[in-house]
BALO-974750 format. One line per 10 residues: number of its first residue (from 1); for each residue y negated, x, z negated of C-alpha. Coordinates in Angstrom, 2 decimals, always signed. Each point is the difference from the previous one (the first is absolute). Example, Ala and Ser with C-alpha at 12.3 -4.5 7.8 and 13.67 -1.06 7.14 Angstrom:
// residues 2
1> +4.50,+12.30,-7.80 ~ -3.44,+1.37,+0.66
// end
This chain:
// residues 571
1> -89.39,+1.68,-53.05 ~ +2.63,+0.22,+2.70 ~ +0.30,-3.15,+2.13 ~ +3.76,+0.07,-0.28 ~ +0.46,-3.49,+1.49 ~ -1.53,+0.99,+3.35 ~ +1.76,+3.37,-0.20 ~ +3.29,-1.86,-0.48 ~ -0.69,-2.38,+2.89 ~ -0.16,+2.97,+2.35
11> +3.73,+0.36,-0.72 ~ +0.58,-3.44,+1.54 ~ -0.86,+1.33,+3.46 ~ +2.56,+0.98,+2.71 ~ -0.30,+3.69,-1.02 ~ +2.40,-0.86,-2.85 ~ +3.50,-1.40,+0.32 ~ +0.89,-3.58,-0.90 ~ +1.77,+0.95,-3.25 ~ -3.11,+1.81,-1.26
21> -2.23,-2.90,+1.05 ~ +2.19,-2.48,-1.91 ~ -0.14,+2.15,-3.16 ~ -3.80,+0.24,+0.17 ~ -0.46,-3.71,+0.72 ~ +2.17,-0.85,-3.00 ~ -2.12,+2.24,-2.25 ~ -3.25,-1.55,+1.30 ~ +1.33,-3.46,-0.81 ~ +1.76,+0.65,-3.30
31> -0.99,+3.21,-1.76 ~ -3.57,+1.29,+0.26 ~ +0.52,+2.54,-2.81 ~ +2.87,+1.72,+1.83 ~ -1.93,-0.26,+3.26 ~ -2.96,+1.81,-1.57 ~ +2.27,+2.79,-1.24 ~ +1.51,+0.34,+3.49 ~ -3.39,+0.40,+1.68 ~ -2.68,+1.18,-2.45
41> +0.42,+3.58,+1.23 ~ +1.82,+2.07,+2.62 ~ +3.02,+2.10,-0.96 ~ -1.22,+3.56,-0.65 ~ +1.51,+3.47,-0.20 ~ +0.15,+1.21,-3.62 ~ +1.55,+3.06,-1.67 ~ +3.43,-1.05,+1.31 ~ -1.03,-1.60,+3.30 ~ -0.06,-3.73,+0.64
51> +1.97,-2.10,-2.44 ~ -0.03,-3.66,-0.95 ~ +1.73,-3.35,-0.24 ~ +1.73,-1.19,+3.16 ~ -1.31,-3.13,+1.70 ~ -2.63,-1.21,+2.44 ~ -3.63,+1.09,-0.27 ~ -2.23,+3.06,+0.18 ~ +0.84,+0.95,-3.60 ~ +3.74,-0.21,+0.54
61> +2.70,+2.15,+1.57 ~ +1.11,-1.68,+3.22 ~ +0.58,+0.55,+3.70 ~ -3.72,-0.06,+0.74 ~ -1.40,+2.19,-2.78 ~ +2.72,+2.55,+0.73 ~ -0.56,-0.39,+3.72 ~ -3.75,+0.52,-0.38 ~ +0.54,+3.10,-2.15 ~ +2.43,+1.39,+2.58
71> -2.26,-0.80,+2.95 ~ -2.82,+1.81,-1.80 ~ +2.30,+2.96,-0.69 ~ +1.07,+0.00,+3.65 ~ -3.61,+0.05,+1.18 ~ -0.79,+2.85,-2.39 ~ +3.02,+2.04,+1.10 ~ -0.81,-0.48,+3.68 ~ -3.57,+1.20,-0.58 ~ +0.84,+2.94,-2.28
81> +3.38,+1.41,+1.09 ~ -0.03,+1.99,+3.23 ~ +3.76,+0.14,+0.56 ~ +1.35,-1.61,+3.15 ~ +2.50,-2.05,-2.04 ~ -1.15,-1.15,-3.42 ~ +2.85,-0.81,-2.39 ~ +0.39,-1.84,-3.31 ~ +3.04,-0.38,-2.28 ~ +0.52,-3.21,-2.01
91> +2.14,-0.65,-3.09 ~ +0.36,-3.00,-2.30 ~ +1.49,-0.88,-3.36 ~ +2.13,-2.82,-1.41 ~ -2.76,-2.59,-0.41 ~ +0.00,-3.40,+1.62 ~ -1.29,+0.15,+3.59 ~ -0.20,+3.81,+0.01 ~ +2.37,+0.34,+2.95 ~ -1.79,-2.75,+1.94
101> -3.42,+1.49,-0.79 ~ +1.17,+3.48,+1.05 ~ +1.02,-1.36,+3.41 ~ -3.36,-1.77,+0.40 ~ -1.79,+3.26,-0.77 ~ +2.24,+1.83,+2.48 ~ -0.76,-2.64,+2.64 ~ -3.76,+0.46,-0.35 ~ +0.23,+3.80,+0.17 ~ +2.25,-0.09,+3.07
111> -2.27,-2.59,+1.65 ~ -2.68,+2.69,-0.25 ~ +2.25,+2.54,+1.75 ~ +0.86,+1.81,-3.23 ~ +3.53,+1.34,-0.45 ~ +1.68,-1.47,-3.09 ~ +2.88,+1.34,-2.07 ~ +1.20,-2.99,-2.03 ~ +2.54,+0.52,-2.78 ~ +3.06,-2.13,+0.67
121> +0.14,-1.26,-3.59 ~ -1.81,+0.40,-3.30 ~ -0.85,+3.54,-1.08 ~ -1.85,+1.64,-2.93 ~ -3.71,+0.67,+0.38 ~ +0.42,+3.79,-0.49 ~ +2.36,+0.07,+2.97 ~ -2.76,-1.59,+2.10 ~ -2.43,+2.73,-1.11 ~ +2.62,+2.62,+0.88
131> +0.74,-1.63,+3.37 ~ -3.64,+0.12,+1.13 ~ +0.09,+3.80,+0.07 ~ +3.67,+0.30,+0.94 ~ -0.57,-2.12,+3.14 ~ -3.43,+1.57,+0.61 ~ -1.63,-3.42,-0.06 ~ -3.73,-0.65,-0.08 ~ +0.29,-2.64,-2.72 ~ +2.49,-1.91,-2.10
141> +0.12,-3.47,-1.51 ~ +2.12,-1.40,-2.81 ~ +0.26,-3.70,-0.85 ~ +0.24,-0.22,-3.79 ~ -1.71,-1.34,-3.09 ~ +1.51,+2.61,-2.29 ~ +0.73,-1.52,-3.43 ~ -2.05,-3.20,+0.41 ~ +1.58,-3.45,-0.52 ~ +2.24,-1.58,+2.70
151> -2.80,-2.00,+1.66 ~ -1.81,+3.23,+1.00 ~ +0.32,+2.25,+3.00 ~ -2.13,+2.80,+1.35 ~ -0.81,+2.58,+2.65 ~ -0.60,+3.71,-0.52 ~ -1.25,+2.31,+2.74 ~ +0.82,+3.72,+0.18 ~ -1.64,+2.64,+2.15 ~ +1.66,+2.82,+1.99
161> +0.19,+2.25,-3.09 ~ +2.35,-2.51,-1.68 ~ -2.55,-1.03,-2.63 ~ -1.67,-3.38,-0.37 ~ -3.27,-0.35,+1.87 ~ -3.04,+1.63,-1.62 ~ -3.57,+0.64,+1.20 ~ -1.05,-0.01,+2.75 ~ +2.98,-1.85,+1.46 ~ +0.10,-2.80,-2.58
171> -3.60,-1.13,+0.58 ~ +0.39,+0.58,+3.75 ~ +3.03,-2.28,+0.17 ~ -1.57,-2.62,-2.26 ~ -3.13,-0.14,+2.17 ~ +2.20,-0.62,+3.05 ~ +1.89,-2.73,-1.85 ~ -3.17,-1.70,-1.24 ~ -1.46,-0.02,+3.51 ~ +2.95,-2.03,+1.32
181> +0.35,-3.71,+0.47 ~ +3.52,-1.35,-0.52 ~ +0.01,-1.11,+3.65 ~ -0.14,+3.68,+1.05 ~ +3.42,+0.89,-1.45 ~ +2.51,+0.89,+2.70 ~ +3.41,-1.26,-1.13 ~ +1.68,+0.45,+3.41 ~ +2.63,+2.62,-0.79 ~ +1.15,+2.64,+2.47
191> +3.57,+0.27,-1.26 ~ +0.74,+3.22,+1.92 ~ -2.52,+1.76,-2.27 ~ +1.83,-1.06,-3.21 ~ +2.86,+2.30,-1.05 ~ +2.30,-0.65,-2.94 ~ +0.54,+2.92,-2.40 ~ +2.03,+0.39,-3.15 ~ +2.98,+2.11,-0.93 ~ -1.18,+3.02,+2.01
201> -3.06,+0.20,-2.27 ~ +1.86,-0.98,-3.20 ~ +2.17,+3.10,+0.04 ~ -2.88,+2.43,+0.53 ~ -2.10,-1.74,-2.66 ~ +2.75,+0.05,-2.64 ~ +0.80,+3.65,+0.72 ~ -3.68,+0.88,-0.41 ~ -0.16,-2.03,-3.23 ~ +3.00,+1.86,-1.44
211> -1.50,+3.34,+1.01 ~ -3.32,-0.80,-1.70 ~ +1.35,-1.82,-3.06 ~ +2.81,+2.40,-0.91 ~ -1.57,+3.24,-1.17 ~ +2.89,+2.06,-1.32 ~ +3.56,+0.90,+0.90 ~ +0.70,+0.83,-3.65 ~ -0.10,-3.55,-1.34 ~ +3.22,-1.83,-0.85
221> -0.72,-3.54,+1.20 ~ +3.44,-1.52,-0.65 ~ -0.50,-0.69,-3.74 ~ -3.22,-2.00,+0.52 ~ +0.70,-3.74,-0.26 ~ -2.54,-1.97,+2.05 ~ -0.72,-3.73,+0.19 ~ -1.93,-1.03,+3.09 ~ -1.55,-3.32,+1.03 ~ -1.83,-0.70,+3.26
231> -1.37,-3.27,-1.50 ~ +1.13,-1.83,+3.18 ~ -2.05,+2.40,+2.15 ~ +0.32,+2.55,+2.78 ~ +0.95,+3.02,-2.10 ~ +3.66,-1.01,+0.23 ~ -0.22,+1.34,+3.57 ~ -0.84,+3.55,-1.11 ~ +0.31,+0.86,-3.69 ~ +3.80,-0.29,-0.47
241> +0.53,+2.24,+3.04 ~ -2.66,+2.45,-1.20 ~ +1.59,+0.21,-3.47 ~ +3.41,+0.59,+1.55 ~ -1.44,+2.63,+2.34 ~ -1.57,+1.81,-2.97 ~ +3.34,+0.11,-1.83 ~ -0.29,-2.80,-2.58 ~ +3.40,-1.61,-0.40 ~ -0.41,-2.28,-3.03
251> -2.37,-2.64,+1.43 ~ +0.18,-3.66,-1.01 ~ -1.92,-2.64,+1.97 ~ -1.06,-3.31,-1.58 ~ +2.11,-2.23,+2.22 ~ -2.02,-3.20,-0.60 ~ -3.07,+1.78,+1.36 ~ +1.65,+1.97,+2.82 ~ -0.59,-2.45,+2.86 ~ -3.48,-0.07,+1.60
261> -1.57,-3.39,-0.70 ~ -3.65,-1.00,+0.40 ~ +0.33,-2.55,-2.80 ~ +0.81,+2.77,-2.51 ~ +2.18,-2.55,-1.83 ~ +0.94,+2.01,-3.11 ~ -3.50,+1.11,-1.04 ~ -3.35,-1.60,-0.77 ~ -1.66,+2.79,+1.95 ~ +1.63,+2.80,+2.06
271> -2.27,+2.53,-1.66 ~ +1.69,+3.03,-1.60 ~ -3.10,+0.49,-2.17 ~ +1.16,-2.98,-2.09 ~ +2.89,+0.36,-2.49 ~ +1.25,-3.50,+0.86 ~ +0.66,+1.05,+3.60 ~ +2.36,+2.75,-1.19 ~ +1.69,-2.08,-2.70 ~ +3.28,-0.45,+1.89
281> +0.06,+3.71,+0.78 ~ -0.62,+1.05,-3.60 ~ +2.67,-2.44,-1.21 ~ +2.47,+1.63,+2.39 ~ -1.15,+3.43,-1.15 ~ +0.68,-0.92,-3.62 ~ +3.41,-1.41,+0.91 ~ +1.16,+3.16,+1.80 ~ -2.11,+2.47,-2.06 ~ -2.02,+1.23,+2.98
291> -2.57,+2.79,-0.23 ~ -2.65,-1.38,+2.32 ~ -1.04,-3.25,+1.69 ~ -1.86,-0.03,+3.30 ~ -1.57,-3.17,+1.42 ~ -2.08,-0.23,+3.15 ~ -2.39,-2.59,+1.40 ~ +0.75,-2.03,+3.17 ~ -1.35,+2.53,+2.51 ~ +1.33,+3.02,-1.92
301> -3.20,+1.92,-0.61 ~ -0.21,-0.45,-3.80 ~ +2.64,+0.76,-2.59 ~ +0.48,-0.90,-3.62 ~ +1.94,+2.45,-2.17 ~ +1.67,-0.93,-3.28 ~ +1.65,+2.69,-2.15 ~ +1.39,+0.36,-3.49 ~ -2.65,+0.67,-2.65 ~ +0.47,+2.18,-3.09
311> +1.93,-2.85,-1.68 ~ +2.32,-0.46,+2.97 ~ -1.59,-3.27,+1.18 ~ -0.86,-0.65,+3.66 ~ -3.77,+0.21,+0.44 ~ -1.99,-0.78,+3.15 ~ -2.51,+2.79,+0.52 ~ -3.40,-0.79,+1.44 ~ -1.04,+1.51,+3.32 ~ -2.12,+2.68,-1.66
321> +2.89,+1.19,-2.16 ~ +2.37,+0.21,+2.96 ~ -2.51,+1.91,+2.14 ~ -0.71,+2.42,-2.86 ~ +3.67,+0.91,-0.45 ~ +0.67,+0.30,+3.72 ~ -3.15,+2.02,+0.65 ~ +0.80,+2.39,-2.84 ~ +3.53,+0.45,+1.38 ~ -1.34,+0.75,+3.49
331> -2.53,+2.51,-1.33 ~ +2.67,+1.71,-2.07 ~ +2.34,+0.27,+3.00 ~ -2.74,+1.33,+2.28 ~ -0.85,+2.62,-2.61 ~ +3.65,+1.02,-0.51 ~ +0.36,+0.49,+3.75 ~ -3.16,+2.13,+0.16 ~ -1.75,-2.45,+2.33 ~ -3.22,-0.44,-2.00
341> -2.75,+2.22,+1.41 ~ -3.19,-2.00,-0.57 ~ +0.32,-1.87,+3.31 ~ +1.67,-3.15,-1.31 ~ -1.23,-3.30,-1.41 ~ +1.09,-3.17,-1.76 ~ -1.38,-3.43,+1.02 ~ -1.10,-2.73,-2.40 ~ -2.46,-2.91,-0.26 ~ -3.04,-0.86,-2.09
351> +1.88,-2.62,-2.06 ~ +3.12,+2.10,-0.63 ~ +0.66,+2.09,-3.11 ~ -2.04,+3.18,-0.43 ~ +3.07,+1.60,-1.56 ~ +1.27,+0.84,+3.50 ~ -3.20,+2.01,+0.62 ~ +0.65,+1.89,-3.23 ~ +3.58,+0.80,+1.02 ~ -1.07,+1.33,+3.39
361> -2.68,+2.15,-1.66 ~ +2.73,+1.53,-2.20 ~ +1.48,+1.41,+3.20 ~ -3.41,+0.89,+1.49 ~ +0.48,-2.74,+2.58 ~ -2.87,-2.27,+1.01 ~ +0.19,-3.78,-0.33 ~ -1.87,-1.85,+2.71 ~ -1.05,-3.44,-1.21 ~ -0.68,-2.84,+2.45
371> -0.75,-3.68,-0.07 ~ +2.64,-2.58,-0.87 ~ +2.50,-0.52,+2.79 ~ +2.54,+2.45,+1.33 ~ -1.77,+0.34,+3.32 ~ -2.48,+2.30,-1.74 ~ +2.78,+2.34,-1.17 ~ +1.42,+0.08,+3.53 ~ -3.51,+0.79,+1.26 ~ -0.13,+3.06,-2.26
381> +2.95,+1.47,+1.91 ~ -1.96,-0.38,+3.25 ~ -3.30,+1.21,-1.47 ~ +1.45,+3.20,-1.49 ~ +2.54,+1.31,+2.55 ~ -0.40,+3.51,-1.40 ~ +1.53,-1.16,-3.32 ~ +3.55,-0.99,-0.88 ~ +0.37,-3.49,-1.44 ~ +2.52,+0.16,-2.85
391> +0.06,-3.66,-0.95 ~ -2.17,-2.75,-1.34 ~ -0.08,-3.48,-1.39 ~ -1.94,-2.88,-1.39 ~ +0.32,-2.13,-3.10 ~ +1.36,-2.97,+1.98 ~ +3.51,+1.47,+0.21 ~ -0.46,+1.87,+3.27 ~ +0.92,+3.62,+0.68 ~ +0.18,+2.31,+3.01
401> +1.97,+3.24,+0.13 ~ -1.23,+2.46,+2.61 ~ -1.63,-1.26,+3.17 ~ +2.87,-1.00,+2.29 ~ -0.87,-3.61,-0.93 ~ -3.71,-0.78,-0.28 ~ +0.18,-2.95,-2.39 ~ +1.54,-0.79,-3.35 ~ +3.73,+0.32,+0.46 ~ +2.57,-1.50,-2.36
411> +2.92,+1.57,+1.88 ~ -0.92,+3.65,-0.61 ~ -1.58,-0.83,-3.38 ~ +3.32,-1.55,-1.08 ~ +1.78,+3.24,+0.89 ~ -2.59,+2.02,-1.91 ~ +0.23,-2.23,-3.10 ~ +3.78,+0.38,+0.04 ~ -0.38,+3.76,+0.54 ~ -2.12,+0.21,-3.15
421> +2.52,-2.08,-1.96 ~ +3.02,+1.99,+1.25 ~ -1.66,+3.35,-0.69 ~ -1.03,-1.12,-3.48 ~ +3.48,-1.36,-0.83 ~ +1.60,+3.23,+1.18 ~ -2.27,+1.90,-2.41 ~ +0.55,-2.23,-3.04 ~ -3.24,-1.93,+0.48 ~ -0.94,-3.31,+1.65
431> -2.72,-1.40,+2.24 ~ -1.75,-1.47,-3.06 ~ +0.26,+3.20,-2.02 ~ -1.63,+1.83,+2.91 ~ -2.91,-2.46,-0.26 ~ -0.32,+0.54,-3.75 ~ +0.05,+3.78,+0.53 ~ -2.96,-0.40,+2.35 ~ -1.83,-2.05,-2.65 ~ +0.69,+2.66,-2.64
441> -1.61,+2.66,+2.17 ~ -2.87,-2.04,+1.44 ~ -0.63,-3.00,-2.23 ~ +1.48,-3.51,+0.06 ~ -1.72,-2.01,+2.76 ~ +0.67,-3.75,+0.10 ~ -1.22,-2.30,+2.74 ~ -0.02,-3.76,+0.34 ~ -0.99,-2.42,+2.76 ~ -1.01,-3.63,-0.18
451> -0.64,-2.20,+3.04 ~ -2.00,-3.21,-0.22 ~ +0.61,-2.47,+2.83 ~ -2.99,-1.92,+1.39 ~ +1.07,-2.03,+3.03 ~ -2.06,-1.42,+2.83 ~ -3.68,+0.13,+0.86 ~ -1.18,-0.64,-3.57 ~ +2.41,+2.62,-1.34 ~ -1.29,+2.63,+2.42
461> -3.57,-0.71,-1.15 ~ +1.09,+0.19,-3.65 ~ +1.59,+3.42,+0.56 ~ -3.21,+1.28,+1.56 ~ -2.03,-1.36,-2.94 ~ +2.26,+1.79,-2.51 ~ -0.42,+3.30,+1.87 ~ -3.73,-0.53,+0.41 ~ -0.41,-0.52,-3.76 ~ +1.96,+3.18,-0.75
471> -2.07,+1.89,+2.58 ~ -3.45,-1.21,-1.04 ~ +0.61,-0.09,-3.75 ~ +2.29,+2.96,-0.71 ~ +1.63,+0.08,-3.41 ~ -1.02,+2.99,-2.12 ~ +2.77,-0.06,-2.63 ~ +3.62,-1.13,-0.15 ~ +2.39,+0.01,-2.97 ~ -2.53,+2.08,-1.95
481> -0.27,+2.68,+2.71 ~ -3.18,+0.75,+1.94 ~ +0.21,-0.42,+3.76 ~ -0.95,+3.36,+1.50 ~ +0.43,-0.60,+3.73 ~ -0.46,-3.06,+2.18 ~ +1.36,+0.31,+3.54 ~ -1.14,-2.53,+2.60 ~ +1.89,+0.66,+3.22 ~ -1.94,-2.70,+1.86
491> -3.24,+1.84,-0.69 ~ +1.83,+3.38,+0.21 ~ -1.52,+1.08,-3.33 ~ +1.29,+1.70,-3.14 ~ -2.39,-0.56,-2.90 ~ +0.10,+1.74,-3.37 ~ -1.08,-2.81,-2.33 ~ -0.80,+2.47,-2.79 ~ -2.23,+2.42,+1.95 ~ -1.03,-2.32,+2.83
501> +1.07,+2.53,+2.64 ~ +1.14,-1.56,+3.31 ~ +2.24,+1.70,+2.56 ~ +1.25,-1.10,+3.41 ~ +3.66,-0.90,+0.48 ~ +1.31,+1.49,+3.23 ~ +2.43,-2.77,+0.96 ~ -0.27,-3.02,+2.32 ~ -1.69,-2.92,-1.74 ~ +2.30,-2.45,-1.75
511> -0.47,-2.85,-2.45 ~ +1.40,+1.86,-3.01 ~ -1.57,+0.61,-3.43 ~ +1.28,+2.50,-2.59 ~ -1.15,+0.60,-3.56 ~ +1.08,+3.18,-1.80 ~ -0.57,+0.80,-3.68 ~ -0.60,+3.36,-1.62 ~ +3.67,+0.16,-1.06 ~ +1.36,-0.80,+3.48
521> +0.69,-3.72,-0.38 ~ -0.47,-1.61,+3.43 ~ -0.54,-3.57,+1.16 ~ -0.04,-0.79,+3.72 ~ -0.65,-3.30,+1.79 ~ +0.44,-0.95,+3.64 ~ +0.85,-3.03,+2.12 ~ +3.44,+0.08,+1.60 ~ -0.13,+0.78,+3.70 ~ +2.94,-2.29,+0.77
531> +0.09,-2.77,-2.63 ~ -2.52,-2.37,-1.67 ~ -0.13,+2.14,-3.14 ~ -2.25,+2.27,-2.01 ~ +1.81,+2.96,-1.52 ~ -0.83,+1.89,-3.19 ~ +1.55,+3.40,-0.66 ~ +0.07,+1.55,-3.48 ~ +0.85,+3.58,-0.92 ~ +0.05,+1.43,-3.51
541> +1.36,+3.27,-1.35 ~ +0.83,+1.80,-3.21 ~ +1.66,+3.29,-1.02 ~ +3.76,-0.23,-0.59 ~ +1.20,+2.27,-2.79 ~ +3.78,-0.50,+0.20 ~ +2.81,-1.89,+1.72 ~ +0.49,-1.99,-3.19 ~ -3.57,-1.34,+0.17 ~ +0.23,-1.11,+3.66
551> +0.71,-3.67,-0.74 ~ -2.63,-0.20,-2.73 ~ -2.60,+1.65,+2.23 ~ +0.79,-2.33,+2.90 ~ -0.33,-3.07,-2.24 ~ -3.39,+1.24,-1.20 ~ -1.18,+0.51,+3.59 ~ +1.27,-3.44,+1.02 ~ -1.87,-1.53,-2.94 ~ -3.16,+1.79,+1.09
561> +0.31,-1.43,+3.51 ~ +0.43,-3.52,-1.41 ~ -3.13,+0.44,-2.16 ~ -1.98,+1.01,+3.09 ~ +1.29,-2.99,+1.98 ~ -0.99,-2.33,-2.86 ~ -3.42,+1.65,-0.36 ~ -0.62,-0.49,+3.74 ~ +1.04,-3.68,-0.37 ~ +2.73,+0.39,+2.61
571> +2.83,-1.44,-2.11
// end
């Protein structure tokens, strides 16, 4: 049991400022439960970096946890980068304290004689990834908590390749951070080492986005009517300009959600995965009879796409559906241009739809499958320099086109989604009809995600117990289907439950479990790397015989998923 009282009292020493000391003293005197949550563990790097609730304490995002992370990063860079002048670029989003935190991080880096390029104002995360390579920096940092609630903030570290940190750098940096006492943080900024950047990078980034997201000169983009919402986030800085640069003239922005605002006042959650977040956008789309709705999360790396279904109603696609349509479009274009020669690949993740693998195989293109988190897709680009990266995505509404950005990128993905819609409209089809055509040829795949929140120390233990039970007592049948394969990525084993054969999984170890039945039904479970949640992913499939049966088939697949959820006692 963590002695959180004594751990908290260490924050009453002169190492910490008077405001922090007052906050801790108040918690000690009035709220032991909140105090325990603030100190029962140290903030850790997960799949998306370090992310958490803002406030005082070791398990909170604050000046000192960010300062310690940055001091550890500085120490690692100094030991491992041989350049005379190490440099880091920093960006931040619209969240509360992001600008202040970005300056604190810049101060610590400069105090360690590291050159800092600090964006003058909020910018999208993909622009930060782009800027790392554009400025030839050794690392990059973005202050963001993605689509989390307003009380959250976070810190993501990128390496010189523009991708988020992966082995060995992640563990190397973390070991440096863990070895530090808070008193060892150097906050004494050397202002001459901090340089403001902005518009000079914006223009190059948007031009590159247009070049990568607009694949044909033979598409008439004028007729496509687009509704766009930044959900109060940073994408307002880039996406309208990118759409204009690509030639889209009929773009309508949800005015009530245009202005960046860390309170996200018009939505329960600024998460484009949720239909409620795009409600204002779909209402506008219905009013003006738009073809497509695009909504992005606060740091502009994820996008939600809503399009008209076969009945003409606006329908929010899930991340798997969007990535399937966009990947198929990319593959088709590469083939038409004679660029497929067996030296290309698509990137995906272990919890994303297997339909994308099937599509790539149709074009004799390999799909490389990595762990959850876009850093693993970016790592593929580095690991296989002899291959061309066409594109790739994950079920959580992230997509990356080409490798000029090394993270999920809602700017270029928005252009690609609109490219698909414009091309389809020009040819008497639609984005949704393109999806149904894929299902007709390859089978109807339907995925669903549920997240169960378990907060605090007890919640973390409960999540581990749930996973332990699934690991040690694997289910053998679900919805009347025999489980054929059980994948345990923590043990790095793939076990055939019917024959007993065990194979090694050649991926880094991760706390993920996947069951797969003989008919291809899949159930995956994993703890969130950035939130107090356990996530369950469901994938079912069935042949689709005709357009007319699409709705009926989807309803049957949805019903199957709900039966599985009920059988697993998750509802």
